[in-house]
C-alpha positions as CSV (number, residue, x, y, z in Angstrom):
1,M,115.9,181.4,99.5
2,A,114.1,181.2,96.2
3,Y,115.5,183.6,93.6
4,G,113.9,184.4,90.4
5,F,115.8,184.5,87.2
6,Y,119.2,184.7,88.7
7,P,120.6,181.0,88.9
8,F,119.4,180.8,85.2
9,V,121.2,184.0,84.2
10,G,124.4,183.1,86.2
11,W,124.9,179.6,84.9
12,M,124.1,180.8,81.2
13,I,126.7,183.7,81.6
14,F,129.3,181.3,83.0
15,W,128.9,178.7,80.3
16,I,129.1,181.2,77.4
17,A,132.1,183.0,78.8
18,F,133.8,179.7,79.4
19,V,133.2,178.6,76.1
20,L,134.2,182.0,74.4
21,G,137.2,182.2,76.9
22,I,138.6,178.6,75.5
23,I,138.1,179.8,71.8
24,L,139.8,183.2,72.3
25,F,142.7,181.5,74.1
26,I,143.0,179.0,71.4
27,K,142.8,181.5,68.7
28,T,145.1,184.3,70.1
29,R,147.2,182.5,72.9
30,K,146.7,185.8,74.8
31,M,145.5,186.0,78.4
32,Y,144.1,189.6,78.5
33,N,141.3,188.7,76.1
34,I,140.4,186.1,78.9
35,F,140.4,188.8,81.5
36,Y,138.2,191.1,79.4
37,L,135.7,188.3,79.0
38,I,135.9,187.5,82.7
39,S,135.2,191.0,83.7
40,I,132.4,191.5,81.5
41,A,130.9,188.2,82.7
42,L,131.2,189.3,86.3
43,Y,129.7,192.7,85.6
44,I,126.6,191.2,84.1
45,F,126.4,188.3,86.8
46,T,126.8,191.1,89.4
47,V,124.1,193.4,88.2
48,S,121.7,190.7,87.5
49,F,122.0,189.3,91.0
50,M,121.4,192.8,92.6
51,I,118.5,193.4,90.4
52,D,116.9,189.9,91.3
53,V,117.6,189.9,94.8
54,F,116.7,193.4,95.9
55,S,113.8,193.3,93.3
56,F,114.5,196.7,91.8
57,A,111.8,198.5,89.7
58,K,112.9,200.2,86.4
59,F,114.4,203.3,88.2
60,G,116.2,201.0,90.4
61,I,117.9,199.0,87.6
62,L,118.8,202.2,85.8
63,T,120.5,203.3,88.7
64,T,122.4,200.0,89.5
65,L,123.5,200.0,85.9
66,I,124.8,203.5,86.1
67,V,126.5,203.4,89.3
68,S,128.2,200.1,88.5
69,A,129.2,201.4,85.2
70,I,131.1,204.5,86.5
71,A,132.5,202.6,89.4
72,F,134.0,200.1,86.8
73,M,135.2,202.8,84.6
74,L,136.9,204.5,87.5
75,L,138.5,201.4,88.5
76,G,139.8,200.6,84.9
77,Y,141.4,204.0,84.6
78,Y,143.0,203.6,88.1
79,L,144.5,200.1,87.4
80,S,145.5,201.3,84.0
81,R,147.5,204.2,85.3
82,I,149.1,201.9,88.0
83,F,150.1,199.1,85.4
84,S,151.4,201.9,83.1
85,D,153.6,203.2,85.6
86,D,155.1,199.8,86.5
87,K,155.9,199.2,82.7
88,K,157.6,202.7,82.6
89,R,159.9,202.0,85.7
90,R,161.3,198.7,84.1
């Protein structure tokens, strides 16, 4: 179970997102900034894990990035529709 660069990238992304999250919360006092940061860190973390574990070549890396970007865009669009409908009902 010896992975290549995945543990290093994972911990690096975690600490950078953690520090930036604290700074953003202190500066703005708004939680949505932290959730944006968490989603970006999770995306980078997930893609780097897939690339490392499955040993993708150049085409595999590009395909993974494209598919995951499209999936997250569609999920974001869907969730924005749901939450905007909830605000209209109140």
